[in-house]
VEXVOVEX-866048 format. One record per atom (N, C-alpha, C, CB): residue number from 0; residue in three letters; atom name; x, y, z. Coordinates in pm, whole numbers. Glycine has a CB too. Example, Ala and Ser with C-alpha at 12.3 -4.5 7.8 and 13.67 -1.06 7.14 Angstrom:
% residues 2
NODE,0,ala,N,1319,-569,780
NODE,0,ala,CA,1230,-450,780
NODE,0,ala,C,1320,-330,780
NODE,0,ala,CB,1131,-447,905
NODE,1,ser,N,1285,-225,708
NODE,1,ser,CA,1367,-106,714
NODE,1,ser,C,1290,3,787
NODE,1,ser,CB,1408,-60,572
//
This chain:
% residues 88
NODE,0,met,N,2919,21688,-9156
NODE,0,met,CA,2918,21735,-9017
NODE,0,met,C,2777,21759,-8972
NODE,0,met,CB,3002,21863,-9002
NODE,1,ala,N,2687,21816,-9060
NODE,1,ala,CA,2545,21837,-9021
NODE,1,ala,C,2479,21703,-9007
NODE,1,ala,CB,2469,21924,-9126
NODE,2,arg,N,2523,21602,-9078
NODE,2,arg,CA,2456,21474,-9078
NODE,2,arg,C,2483,21406,-8937
NODE,2,arg,CB,2509,21382,-9200
NODE,3,gly,N,2603,21417,-8890
NODE,3,gly,CA,2641,21362,-8765
NODE,3,gly,C,2563,21427,-8648
NODE,3,gly,CB,2791,21378,-8747
NODE,4,lys,N,2546,21562,-8653
NODE,4,lys,CA,2465,21628,-8551
NODE,4,lys,C,2323,21591,-8558
NODE,4,lys,CB,2475,21774,-8561
NODE,5,arg,N,2269,21575,-8681
NODE,5,arg,CA,2130,21532,-8696
NODE,5,arg,C,2106,21391,-8641
NODE,5,arg,CB,2089,21537,-8843
NODE,6,glu,N,2201,21305,-8664
NODE,6,glu,CA,2188,21165,-8612
NODE,6,glu,C,2193,21165,-8458
NODE,6,glu,CB,2302,21072,-8670
NODE,7,thr,N,2283,21246,-8408
NODE,7,thr,CA,2290,21254,-8259
NODE,7,thr,C,2164,21310,-8197
NODE,7,thr,CB,2409,21341,-8218
NODE,8,ile,N,2111,21413,-8260
NODE,8,ile,CA,1988,21470,-8213
NODE,8,ile,C,1875,21368,-8219
NODE,8,ile,CB,1955,21592,-8294
NODE,9,met,N,1860,21302,-8332
NODE,9,met,CA,1756,21201,-8353
NODE,9,met,C,1767,21091,-8250
NODE,9,met,CB,1764,21141,-8493
NODE,10,lys,N,1892,21047,-8225
NODE,10,lys,CA,1919,20940,-8125
NODE,10,lys,C,1877,20986,-7988
NODE,10,lys,CB,2069,20900,-8122
NODE,11,ser,N,1904,21114,-7953
NODE,11,ser,CA,1867,21171,-7818
NODE,11,ser,C,1717,21178,-7808
NODE,11,ser,CB,1929,21316,-7796
NODE,12,val,N,1651,21219,-7913
NODE,12,val,CA,1504,21227,-7913
NODE,12,val,C,1442,21093,-7900
NODE,12,val,CB,1454,21293,-8038
NODE,13,gly,N,1498,20991,-7965
NODE,13,gly,CA,1454,20861,-7960
NODE,13,gly,C,1461,20806,-7810
NODE,13,gly,CB,1536,20778,-8059
NODE,14,ile,N,1579,20825,-7750
NODE,14,ile,CA,1597,20788,-7605
NODE,14,ile,C,1497,20860,-7517
NODE,14,ile,CB,1743,20822,-7556
NODE,15,leu,N,1481,20996,-7528
NODE,15,leu,CA,1387,21063,-7451
NODE,15,leu,C,1246,21009,-7466
NODE,15,leu,CB,1391,21202,-7484
NODE,16,leu,N,1205,20982,-7595
NODE,16,leu,CA,1070,20930,-7624
NODE,16,leu,C,1051,20793,-7556
NODE,16,leu,CB,1049,20917,-7778
NODE,17,ala,N,1149,20706,-7571
NODE,17,ala,CA,1138,20576,-7500
NODE,17,ala,C,1131,20590,-7348
NODE,17,ala,CB,1258,20488,-7536
NODE,18,glu,N,1207,20676,-7292
NODE,18,glu,CA,1194,20701,-7145
NODE,18,glu,C,1054,20755,-7105
NODE,18,glu,CB,1303,20803,-7099
NODE,19,arg,N,1006,20844,-7192
NODE,19,arg,CA,875,20901,-7155
NODE,19,arg,C,764,20791,-7168
NODE,19,arg,CB,841,21027,-7249
NODE,20,met,N,771,20710,-7269
NODE,20,met,CA,674,20604,-7282
NODE,20,met,C,682,20504,-7167
NODE,20,met,CB,694,20532,-7414
NODE,21,gly,N,803,20478,-7123
NODE,21,gly,CA,823,20387,-7010
NODE,21,gly,C,761,20450,-6883
NODE,21,gly,CB,978,20357,-6990
NODE,22,leu,N,779,20582,-6859
NODE,22,leu,CA,725,20642,-6741
NODE,22,leu,C,570,20648,-6753
NODE,22,leu,CB,786,20785,-6720
NODE,23,gln,N,506,20659,-6873
NODE,23,gln,CA,375,20668,-6885
NODE,23,gln,C,313,20526,-6852
NODE,23,gln,CB,342,20720,-7022
NODE,24,lys,N,383,20419,-6895
NODE,24,lys,CA,330,20285,-6857
NODE,24,lys,C,342,20261,-6710
NODE,24,lys,CB,403,20174,-6931
NODE,25,lys,N,441,20306,-6643
NODE,25,lys,CA,450,20301,-6503
NODE,25,lys,C,351,20378,-6425
NODE,25,lys,CB,573,20342,-6466
NODE,26,glu,N,324,20498,-6487
NODE,26,glu,CA,216,20587,-6418
NODE,26,glu,C,79,20526,-6431
NODE,26,glu,CB,212,20734,-6482
NODE,27,arg,N,47,20466,-6555
NODE,27,arg,CA,-79,20404,-6571
NODE,27,arg,C,-92,20288,-6475
NODE,27,arg,CB,-99,20359,-6712
NODE,28,lys,N,9,20200,-6456
NODE,28,lys,CA,5,20094,-6369
NODE,28,lys,C,-13,20138,-6222
NODE,28,lys,CB,125,20017,-6388
NODE,29,phe,N,53,20242,-6187
NODE,29,phe,CA,43,20296,-6048
NODE,29,phe,C,-107,20349,-6025
NODE,29,phe,CB,153,20418,-6026
NODE,30,val,N,-160,20423,-6121
NODE,30,val,CA,-296,20471,-6105
NODE,30,val,C,-398,20349,-6094
NODE,30,val,CB,-332,20566,-6226
NODE,31,arg,N,-375,20255,-6177
NODE,31,arg,CA,-474,20133,-6163
NODE,31,arg,C,-457,20065,-6024
NODE,31,arg,CB,-446,20018,-6282
NODE,32,asn,N,-334,20058,-5978
NODE,32,asn,CA,-319,19995,-5849
NODE,32,asn,C,-381,20077,-5728
NODE,32,asn,CB,-172,19973,-5826
NODE,33,val,N,-358,20215,-5743
NODE,33,val,CA,-418,20303,-5635
NODE,33,val,C,-569,20300,-5652
NODE,33,val,CB,-364,20457,-5643
NODE,34,asn,N,-623,20305,-5777
NODE,34,asn,CA,-763,20295,-5797
NODE,34,asn,C,-824,20167,-5747
NODE,34,asn,CB,-790,20310,-5937
NODE,35,ala,N,-753,20059,-5756
NODE,35,ala,CA,-805,19927,-5704
NODE,35,ala,C,-808,19929,-5556
NODE,35,ala,CB,-719,19808,-5751
NODE,36,met,N,-700,19985,-5489
NODE,36,met,CA,-705,20000,-5350
NODE,36,met,C,-812,20089,-5297
NODE,36,met,CB,-581,20046,-5307
NODE,37,leu,N,-828,20201,-5364
NODE,37,leu,CA,-926,20298,-5317
NODE,37,leu,C,-1073,20246,-5337
NODE,37,leu,CB,-905,20434,-5394
NODE,38,arg,N,-1093,20164,-5440
NODE,38,arg,CA,-1228,20108,-5457
NODE,38,arg,C,-1268,20020,-5346
NODE,38,arg,CB,-1240,20033,-5583
NODE,39,lys,N,-1169,19960,-5280
NODE,39,lys,CA,-1197,19862,-5167
NODE,39,lys,C,-1250,19946,-5051
NODE,39,lys,CB,-1063,19778,-5121
NODE,40,ile,N,-1215,20075,-5039
NODE,40,ile,CA,-1264,20154,-4926
NODE,40,ile,C,-1372,20255,-4980
NODE,40,ile,CB,-1142,20230,-4854
NODE,41,gly,N,-1417,20246,-5097
NODE,41,gly,CA,-1523,20323,-5145
NODE,41,gly,C,-1490,20454,-5227
NODE,41,gly,CB,-1602,20355,-5033
NODE,42,tyr,N,-1371,20460,-5269
NODE,42,tyr,CA,-1331,20583,-5347
NODE,42,tyr,C,-1284,20538,-5481
NODE,42,tyr,CB,-1218,20668,-5275
NODE,43,glu,N,-1281,20634,-5574
NODE,43,glu,CA,-1232,20605,-5709
NODE,43,glu,C,-1152,20724,-5771
NODE,43,glu,CB,-1351,20568,-5801
NODE,44,val,N,-1047,20693,-5839
NODE,44,val,CA,-963,20794,-5905
NODE,44,val,C,-1032,20829,-6043
NODE,44,val,CB,-811,20739,-5926
NODE,45,val,N,-1058,20951,-6070
NODE,45,val,CA,-1116,20993,-6187
NODE,45,val,C,-1023,21093,-6264
NODE,45,val,CB,-1249,21053,-6155
NODE,46,ala,N,-1011,21079,-6396
NODE,46,ala,CA,-932,21168,-6472
NODE,46,ala,C,-990,21309,-6473
NODE,46,ala,CB,-917,21116,-6609
NODE,47,arg,N,-902,21409,-6474
NODE,47,arg,CA,-951,21551,-6473
NODE,47,arg,C,-1033,21577,-6594
NODE,47,arg,CB,-833,21654,-6467
NODE,48,asp,N,-1002,21510,-6713
NODE,48,asp,CA,-1073,21527,-6839
NODE,48,asp,C,-1214,21477,-6831
NODE,48,asp,CB,-1001,21458,-6951
NODE,49,ala,N,-1240,21384,-6732
NODE,49,ala,CA,-1373,21327,-6720
NODE,49,ala,C,-1466,21417,-6655
NODE,49,ala,CB,-1371,21201,-6648
NODE,50,thr,N,-1419,21528,-6584
NODE,50,thr,CA,-1504,21617,-6510
NODE,50,thr,C,-1565,21714,-6602
NODE,50,thr,CB,-1429,21687,-6402
NODE,51,val,N,-1656,21793,-6553
NODE,51,val,CA,-1724,21895,-6629
NODE,51,val,C,-1624,22004,-6660
NODE,51,val,CB,-1847,21951,-6553
NODE,52,pro,N,-1613,22045,-6778
NODE,52,pro,CA,-1515,22152,-6814
NODE,52,pro,C,-1559,22282,-6748
NODE,52,pro,CB,-1503,22171,-6970
NODE,53,leu,N,-1456,22365,-6715
NODE,53,leu,CA,-1485,22498,-6655
NODE,53,leu,C,-1527,22595,-6761
NODE,53,leu,CB,-1362,22553,-6581
NODE,54,arg,N,-1612,22685,-6731
NODE,54,arg,CA,-1659,22782,-6813
NODE,54,arg,C,-1554,22894,-6814
NODE,54,arg,CB,-1794,22828,-6769
NODE,55,arg,N,-1513,22924,-6938
NODE,55,arg,CA,-1408,23027,-6951
NODE,55,arg,C,-1463,23128,-7056
NODE,55,arg,CB,-1263,22962,-6997
NODE,56,gly,N,-1441,23251,-7026
NODE,56,gly,CA,-1482,23360,-7119
NODE,56,gly,C,-1626,23392,-7114
NODE,56,gly,CB,-1448,23325,-7258
NODE,57,arg,N,-1705,23334,-7029
NODE,57,arg,CA,-1844,23372,-7015
NODE,57,arg,C,-1865,23459,-6892
NODE,57,arg,CB,-1933,23248,-7009
NODE,58,arg,N,-1966,23546,-6901
NODE,58,arg,CA,-1995,23626,-6789
NODE,58,arg,C,-2079,23552,-6687
NODE,58,arg,CB,-2063,23749,-6831
NODE,59,arg,N,-2061,23578,-6567
NODE,59,arg,CA,-2148,23515,-6462
NODE,59,arg,C,-2280,23586,-6460
NODE,59,arg,CB,-2081,23522,-6320
NODE,60,arg,N,-2375,23505,-6428
NODE,60,arg,CA,-2512,23563,-6411
NODE,60,arg,C,-2522,23635,-6278
NODE,60,arg,CB,-2623,23452,-6420
NODE,61,val,N,-2587,23746,-6285
NODE,61,val,CA,-2603,23826,-6160
NODE,61,val,C,-2706,23758,-6072
NODE,61,val,CB,-2647,23975,-6192
NODE,62,lys,N,-2671,23726,-5949
NODE,62,lys,CA,-2769,23672,-5861
NODE,62,lys,C,-2868,23775,-5813
NODE,62,lys,CB,-2705,23609,-5748
NODE,63,arg,N,-2989,23738,-5814
NODE,63,arg,CA,-3087,23839,-5768
NODE,63,arg,C,-3176,23773,-5658
NODE,63,arg,CB,-3178,23893,-5892
NODE,64,gly,N,-3228,23862,-5579
NODE,64,gly,CA,-3310,23803,-5466
NODE,64,gly,C,-3443,23748,-5515
NODE,64,gly,CB,-3339,23910,-5358
NODE,65,pro,N,-3510,23670,-5435
NODE,65,pro,CA,-3634,23611,-5478
NODE,65,pro,C,-3739,23717,-5500
NODE,65,pro,CB,-3682,23509,-5376
NODE,66,gly,N,-3820,23707,-5596
NODE,66,gly,CA,-3917,23808,-5625
NODE,66,gly,C,-3871,23934,-5696
NODE,66,gly,CB,-3977,23845,-5504
NODE,67,arg,N,-3741,23943,-5720
NODE,67,arg,CA,-3688,24058,-5788
NODE,67,arg,C,-3690,24034,-5937
NODE,67,arg,CB,-3548,24089,-5740
NODE,68,pro,N,-3747,24119,-6017
NODE,68,pro,CA,-3758,24097,-6164
NODE,68,pro,C,-3617,24111,-6233
NODE,68,pro,CB,-3861,24202,-6229
NODE,69,arg,N,-3611,24047,-6344
NODE,69,arg,CA,-3489,24076,-6429
NODE,69,arg,C,-3507,24210,-6496
NODE,69,arg,CB,-3466,23963,-6539
NODE,70,val,N,-3401,24289,-6504
NODE,70,val,CA,-3413,24418,-6566
NODE,70,val,C,-3315,24420,-6679
NODE,70,val,CB,-3388,24534,-6468
NODE,71,lys,N,-3366,24443,-6799
NODE,71,lys,CA,-3286,24457,-6916
NODE,71,lys,C,-3257,24595,-6946
NODE,71,lys,CB,-3347,24395,-7029
NODE,72,pro,N,-3127,24634,-6976
NODE,72,pro,CA,-3094,24767,-7001
NODE,72,pro,C,-3155,24805,-7138
NODE,72,pro,CB,-2942,24787,-6996
NODE,73,thr,N,-3207,24934,-7139
NODE,73,thr,CA,-3265,24990,-7259
NODE,73,thr,C,-3190,25113,-7299
NODE,73,thr,CB,-3410,25020,-7239
NODE,74,ala,N,-3214,25168,-7410
NODE,74,ala,CA,-3149,25295,-7455
NODE,74,ala,C,-3193,25409,-7371
NODE,74,ala,CB,-3179,25326,-7602
NODE,75,ala,N,-3319,25412,-7324
NODE,75,ala,CA,-3367,25519,-7245
NODE,75,ala,C,-3308,25520,-7104
NODE,75,ala,CB,-3512,25513,-7240
NODE,76,arg,N,-3276,25401,-7047
NODE,76,arg,CA,-3232,25393,-6914
NODE,76,arg,C,-3091,25330,-6923
NODE,76,arg,CB,-3332,25311,-6824
NODE,77,lys,N,-2987,25410,-6887
NODE,77,lys,CA,-2852,25353,-6890
NODE,77,lys,C,-2811,25319,-6748
NODE,77,lys,CB,-2749,25452,-6956
NODE,78,ala,N,-2731,25216,-6740
NODE,78,ala,CA,-2682,25177,-6613
NODE,78,ala,C,-2571,25276,-6568
NODE,78,ala,CB,-2632,25033,-6619
NODE,79,arg,N,-2594,25345,-6455
NODE,79,arg,CA,-2497,25442,-6412
NODE,79,arg,C,-2445,25400,-6272
NODE,79,arg,CB,-2558,25587,-6412
NODE,80,ser,N,-2318,25437,-6252
NODE,80,ser,CA,-2268,25413,-6122
NODE,80,ser,C,-2205,25544,-6069
NODE,80,ser,CB,-2167,25297,-6124
NODE,81,gly,N,-2200,25555,-5936
NODE,81,gly,CA,-2146,25674,-5875
NODE,81,gly,C,-2245,25787,-5852
NODE,81,gly,CB,-2037,25723,-5956
NODE,82,arg,N,-2194,25902,-5823
NODE,82,arg,CA,-2281,26014,-5797
NODE,82,arg,C,-2337,26073,-5923
NODE,82,arg,CB,-2209,26119,-5721
NODE,83,pro,N,-2463,26124,-5920
NODE,83,pro,CA,-2521,26182,-6048
NODE,83,pro,C,-2445,26320,-6069
NODE,83,pro,CB,-2691,26205,-6038
NODE,84,arg,N,-2443,26357,-6192
NODE,84,arg,CA,-2375,26482,-6233
NODE,84,arg,C,-2475,26601,-6209
NODE,84,arg,CB,-2328,26473,-6389
NODE,85,lys,N,-2412,26719,-6189
NODE,85,lys,CA,-2497,26841,-6175
NODE,85,lys,C,-2549,26877,-6311
NODE,85,lys,CB,-2418,26962,-6113
NODE,86,lys,N,-2671,26918,-6307
NODE,86,lys,CA,-2734,26971,-6437
NODE,86,lys,C,-2695,27114,-6451
NODE,86,lys,CB,-2894,26959,-6439
NODE,87,arg,N,-2660,27164,-6565
NODE,87,arg,CA,-2623,27300,-6592
NODE,87,arg,C,-2732,27375,-6664
NODE,87,arg,CB,-2499,27305,-6670
//
């Protein structure tokens, strides 16, 4: 009984794989045709993988005005936000 189910599943996976490969071929052909038409008018289709990858997980640099020096935080001077506390 398990062998019959396994064969049925494998057959279904094979059919899905064949359909997917067929769709990939059609998609590639379509992109080639569109790219050929767009080249005639000065455009080109480019894969997303060919573009510059996005930066992820990195902090953005703080933009500063011209002539403003870079300030590195030190132990003596902490970056504070908000109102200063009252001294007791």
